[in-house]
C-alpha positions as CSV (number, residue, x, y, z in Angstrom):
1,X,0.0,-0.2,0.2
2,X,3.1,2.4,1.2
3,X,4.7,1.8,-2.7
4,X,0.8,2.3,-4.3
5,X,0.6,5.6,-2.4
6,X,4.1,6.5,-3.3
7,X,3.4,5.8,-6.9
8,X,0.0,7.8,-6.7
9,X,1.9,10.9,-5.4
10,X,4.8,11.4,-7.9
11,X,2.2,11.2,-10.5
12,X,0.0,13.6,-9.1
13,X,3.3,16.0,-9.2
14,X,4.3,15.6,-13.2
15,X,0.1,16.3,-14.2
16,X,0.0,19.8,-15.4
17,X,-2.1,22.3,-13.5
18,X,-4.6,22.5,-15.5
19,X,-5.4,18.9,-14.2
20,X,-5.4,19.9,-10.5
21,X,-7.2,23.3,-11.6
22,X,-10.7,21.6,-9.9
23,X,-12.5,22.7,-7.2
24,X,-12.9,19.0,-5.3
25,X,-12.0,15.6,-5.2
26,X,-8.6,13.5,-6.0
27,X,-7.2,14.5,-9.7
28,X,-6.4,11.1,-10.4
29,X,-10.2,9.9,-9.7
30,X,-11.1,12.6,-12.1
31,X,-8.6,12.2,-15.1
32,X,-11.5,10.4,-16.8
33,X,-14.5,12.3,-15.9
34,X,-16.2,14.7,-18.4
35,X,-15.6,18.0,-19.3
36,X,-18.5,19.2,-17.5
37,X,-17.8,17.8,-14.1
38,X,-15.3,20.5,-13.8
39,X,-15.9,24.4,-13.2
40,X,-15.3,26.5,-16.0
41,X,-11.5,27.2,-16.9
42,X,-11.5,30.8,-16.2
43,X,-13.9,30.9,-13.4
44,X,-16.8,32.7,-14.7
45,X,-20.5,31.4,-13.8
46,X,-23.6,33.0,-15.2
47,X,-25.6,34.9,-13.2
48,X,-22.7,35.5,-10.7
49,X,-22.6,39.3,-10.9
50,X,-23.4,42.9,-9.6
51,X,-24.8,44.9,-12.4
52,X,-25.0,45.4,-15.6
53,X,-23.7,48.1,-18.1
54,X,-25.9,49.4,-20.7
55,X,-23.5,50.9,-23.5
56,X,-26.2,52.9,-26.1
57,X,-23.8,53.7,-29.3
58,X,-24.7,57.3,-31.4
59,X,-24.1,55.5,-34.9
60,X,-23.3,58.4,-37.0
61,X,-20.2,59.2,-34.5
62,X,-19.1,55.1,-34.9
63,X,-19.6,55.2,-38.8
64,X,-17.4,58.4,-39.4
65,X,-14.6,55.9,-37.5
66,X,-15.9,53.2,-39.5
67,X,-17.3,54.3,-42.4
68,X,-16.7,50.6,-44.5
69,X,-18.9,48.5,-42.5
70,X,-22.2,47.1,-43.5
71,X,-24.4,49.2,-41.2
72,X,-23.6,52.5,-41.9
73,X,-23.9,52.3,-46.0
74,X,-27.2,53.0,-45.1
75,X,-27.7,57.0,-44.6
76,X,-31.5,57.3,-44.9
77,X,-32.2,60.2,-42.2
78,X,-35.9,58.0,-41.5
79,X,-33.9,55.4,-39.6
80,X,-34.2,54.6,-35.8
81,X,-30.3,55.0,-35.7
82,X,-30.5,58.4,-37.5
83,X,-31.9,60.1,-34.7
84,X,-31.6,57.4,-31.4
85,X,-29.2,55.8,-29.5
86,X,-28.6,52.4,-30.7
87,X,-27.4,49.0,-28.9
88,X,-24.1,48.3,-28.4
89,X,-24.6,45.8,-25.7
90,X,-25.7,44.9,-22.0
91,X,-23.1,43.8,-20.3
92,X,-23.1,41.9,-16.7
93,X,-20.3,43.1,-14.3
94,X,-18.5,42.4,-11.5
95,X,-17.7,45.1,-8.9
96,X,-14.1,45.6,-8.8
97,X,-13.3,43.8,-12.3
98,X,-11.4,46.8,-13.9
99,X,-10.3,44.2,-16.6
100,X,-13.8,43.8,-17.5
101,X,-12.7,39.7,-17.2
102,X,-15.8,38.4,-16.5
103,X,-17.5,36.7,-20.0
104,X,-17.6,34.2,-21.8
105,X,-19.7,31.6,-19.7
106,X,-20.0,28.3,-20.4
107,X,-18.6,29.2,-24.3
108,X,-16.2,26.7,-25.9
109,X,-12.9,27.0,-27.5
110,X,-14.2,27.2,-30.4
111,X,-16.7,29.9,-30.3
112,X,-14.4,32.5,-28.3
113,X,-11.6,31.9,-31.3
114,X,-14.2,32.7,-33.6
115,X,-14.7,35.9,-31.9
116,X,-11.3,36.9,-31.3
117,X,-10.6,36.7,-34.9
118,X,-13.6,39.0,-35.5
119,X,-15.4,36.5,-37.8
120,X,-18.9,37.1,-35.7
121,X,-21.0,35.5,-38.7
122,X,-19.5,32.4,-38.5
123,X,-20.8,31.7,-35.0
124,X,-23.6,29.7,-34.1
125,X,-26.6,31.3,-34.8
126,X,-28.5,32.5,-31.9
127,X,-32.3,31.1,-32.6
128,X,-34.3,34.3,-32.2
129,X,-37.4,34.4,-33.5
130,X,-38.3,36.6,-36.3
131,X,-40.2,39.4,-34.5
132,X,-37.1,39.7,-32.2
133,X,-34.3,39.6,-35.3
134,X,-36.4,42.4,-36.7
135,X,-36.5,44.6,-34.1
136,X,-32.9,43.9,-33.0
137,X,-32.0,45.4,-36.4
138,X,-33.7,48.3,-35.6
139,X,-32.3,49.1,-32.8
140,X,-28.5,47.1,-33.4
141,X,-28.0,48.5,-36.7
142,X,-24.9,46.6,-36.3
143,X,-26.2,43.0,-37.0
144,X,-25.6,44.2,-40.3
145,X,-22.0,42.4,-39.2
146,X,-23.0,39.7,-36.8
147,X,-22.5,42.2,-33.4
148,X,-25.5,40.1,-32.1
149,X,-23.4,37.3,-32.0
150,X,-20.8,39.3,-30.4
151,X,-22.3,40.7,-27.6
152,X,-24.8,37.5,-27.1
153,X,-21.4,34.8,-26.5
154,X,-19.0,37.7,-24.6
155,X,-21.5,39.3,-22.8
156,X,-24.9,37.5,-23.1
157,X,-24.2,34.1,-22.3
158,X,-23.5,35.4,-18.5
159,X,-26.5,37.1,-18.3
160,X,-28.7,33.9,-17.2
161,X,-31.1,34.8,-20.1
162,X,-31.8,33.2,-22.9
163,X,-30.7,35.0,-26.1
164,X,-34.2,35.4,-27.2
165,X,-34.8,37.1,-23.8
166,X,-31.9,38.7,-23.9
167,X,-32.1,40.7,-26.7
168,X,-35.9,41.4,-26.1
169,X,-34.7,42.9,-22.4
170,X,-31.8,44.7,-24.3
171,X,-34.0,46.2,-27.0
172,X,-36.9,47.4,-24.8
173,X,-34.5,49.4,-22.9
174,X,-33.1,51.1,-26.2
175,X,-36.3,51.8,-26.9
176,X,-37.4,53.5,-23.8
177,X,-34.2,55.8,-23.7
178,X,-35.3,57.3,-27.2
179,X,-38.7,58.0,-25.7
180,X,-37.9,59.7,-22.7
181,X,-37.2,63.6,-22.6
182,X,-33.4,62.9,-23.2
183,X,-34.0,60.5,-25.9
184,X,-36.3,63.7,-27.6
185,X,-33.3,66.1,-26.8
186,X,-30.7,64.1,-29.2
187,X,-32.9,63.5,-31.9
188,X,-33.8,67.1,-31.9
189,X,-30.0,67.9,-31.9
190,X,-29.0,65.9,-34.2
191,X,-26.1,67.6,-36.7
192,X,-25.8,70.3,-34.0
193,X,-23.3,71.5,-31.4
194,X,-24.8,71.0,-27.7
195,X,-23.2,70.9,-24.1
196,X,-22.8,68.4,-21.4
197,X,-24.6,70.2,-19.5
198,X,-28.0,70.4,-22.0
199,X,-27.9,66.9,-22.5
200,X,-27.7,66.0,-18.6
201,X,-30.4,68.7,-17.9
202,X,-32.6,66.4,-20.4
203,X,-31.5,63.3,-18.3
204,X,-32.2,64.8,-15.3
205,X,-36.1,65.5,-16.3
206,X,-36.4,61.5,-16.8
207,X,-34.4,60.2,-13.9
208,X,-34.1,63.3,-11.1
209,X,-32.0,65.5,-9.5
210,X,-28.2,64.6,-9.7
211,X,-28.6,61.3,-12.2
212,X,-26.9,62.9,-14.5
213,X,-23.5,61.5,-12.1
214,X,-25.5,57.9,-13.5
215,X,-25.1,58.7,-16.8
216,X,-21.2,58.3,-18.4
217,X,-20.3,60.0,-21.9
218,X,-17.9,59.5,-24.5
219,X,-16.8,61.4,-27.1
220,X,-14.6,60.4,-30.1
221,X,-12.6,63.1,-32.4
222,X,-13.4,62.6,-36.3
223,X,-13.2,65.2,-39.2
224,X,-11.8,67.5,-36.7
225,X,-14.7,67.4,-34.2
226,X,-15.3,66.1,-30.9
227,X,-18.5,63.9,-31.6
228,X,-20.6,61.8,-29.1
229,X,-20.2,58.5,-29.4
230,X,-22.0,56.3,-26.2
231,X,-23.7,56.8,-23.3
232,X,-22.6,54.1,-20.8
233,X,-25.3,53.7,-17.8
234,X,-24.9,51.4,-15.1
235,X,-28.0,49.1,-14.1
236,X,-28.6,46.9,-10.9
237,X,-28.9,43.3,-11.2
238,X,-31.6,41.3,-11.6
239,X,-32.9,43.8,-14.1
240,X,-36.7,45.3,-14.3
241,X,-38.9,46.1,-16.5
242,X,-37.6,48.9,-19.3
243,X,-40.0,51.6,-17.8
244,X,-38.4,51.3,-14.2
245,X,-35.2,52.6,-15.7
246,X,-35.0,55.3,-13.2
247,X,-35.2,52.6,-10.5
248,X,-32.1,50.7,-11.7
249,X,-29.4,53.0,-12.2
250,X,-26.3,52.9,-10.5
251,X,-23.6,55.6,-9.8
252,X,-20.4,54.2,-12.0
253,X,-18.6,54.8,-15.0
254,X,-16.8,57.7,-14.5
255,X,-16.9,60.9,-15.5
256,X,-16.3,60.0,-19.5
257,X,-14.1,61.7,-22.1
258,X,-16.8,64.0,-23.6
259,X,-15.4,68.0,-23.0
260,X,-17.7,70.8,-22.5
261,X,-19.7,70.9,-25.6
262,X,-19.4,68.6,-28.5
263,X,-21.5,67.5,-31.6
264,X,-24.0,65.2,-32.5
265,X,-23.1,63.9,-35.6
266,X,-25.9,63.1,-38.4
267,X,-26.4,60.1,-40.7
């Protein structure tokens, strides 16, 4: 028995680190166990997070920096994206995770490789209903580049929702924002220069005094101008219905990158 114990000890010492990186149990006894019995290699488990970041994109500014993308080919002024913020993503986040490492919950290596290579249209389809696909194409123009696949596999898989429910909820949030005073201010001023103060004052009319600190404005420089590119909102977990957005808003995101005034670019 002592010889057997010594042999087991020596074999265990020779195993690669990955073979020992399991939560419990003897690694020798688990060598033949199915991979499903092992915890995720990066520790990311769906549903175990603290908040969401709702990233809303101003499409015209995005297209100034990437004009060759398919979603930037349609410049019709009657498009939803011509006058409204659109969906970049809805990201589950862990408090204190400055590197945003939480993601890819249960996603296999082959899919991750396709994502890293930005070959999103080659990723497995999400099985969304026709109605959800149609709505998503409106509020997320970058479905023309299969962005919905990237966002689902990197972020949505950690939400605890199905892909269908995840995008129904995300689309509802975008639609709700477009109908607020904040959303109407953006629509009315497309193609004009605005001040951060005026924009955030419109935000406060919807979400209450002091709520401006809960909206992070992101800007980019293009064609010699400073353009609003994104608005990011930190939301509580679990999500509530979209019309309860005010109750979900949390401090977070920081100051942003916009100066005192900037332009709302126009498609």
